[in-house]
N, C-alpha and C positions, 0 to 999 in steps of 0.2 A: 720247485723241486724239494722233497723230502729226505731228511739225512746228510746234509752234504752231498747230496749225488752230483757229482760233475762229469764231465764229458758228455753230458746227454746229449747235445745235439748230434755229436759223431755216433750214437748209439741209436737213435731215433732214425738217422740215415739208414742205417745199417739193419735196423728192422722194417724198415717201409721197403726197401728192397728184397726182403726176403720176408716168408710166409711167417705172421708172427705166432702161428701156433708150434712151429718148426723147433723148438726153444724145449728139450724136454731132456729127462733122465739120462744122464752121463754126459752133459754138455758142461763146459766150463765157461764161466762168468768171472771176467776179473774187473776188481771194482777198489779202489784203495788201495794195489799195489798186494792184494790179497786174491789168489786165484780161487774161487767155489765152485764146489760141483753141483748140479743140479740133481737132489734126489728123487722128486716126485714133482710133478705136476698137475693141475686141475685147469679145465676148462667150465667157464661159468656163462651160461645162457640165458637172458630173459627177455623177453620177446625181441625185437630185433638187436638187441645189445651181448656182445660176447666180450669176455675178458680172460685172460690167464692168469693165474697164480703160480709160481715158481717156488720149492722149498729149496735154498743154496745153504750147503755145508763147506766149511772149509777154514772159517773164523773162528771166534772165541764162543760164537754161538750162532744156532741155525737165524735162517735173515728168510723170512717170504718178498718175492719179488714178483710185481704184480705188472702185468703189460695191461692194458687199454684203448681200444681206437674208438676215439670219441668224434664221430663225423669227419674223420679224415686227421683227426689231431690226436696224435701218440702221446698217451698219458703212462709214467713211469713211476714206478714208486719201490721203495724197500723199507719193510714194516720189522723191525726188532724190538725185543722184549726190553723193558726198563726196569729193572729189579731196582734200583733209587729212588722211583717214584711210588707214592702210597695213594691210592683209588680211594 
């Protein structure tokens, strides 16, 4: 899991029960005691593969939340900017 993402099992179960593309603009996602608003969503398709990226706002900085179904196994990731690291 990326970025200390906790309660992933519960979220996986919830997403498995629903349509993964259902999360979209205006939805609320809670993580680490912070409620984020989904400001935008993108659906990617490459051959048989489909995944979703959702832009979350509400904390110190925007976060990209990825949802991917990999052969029935749900993969979740949160992407954030790290200004303290140099590339």
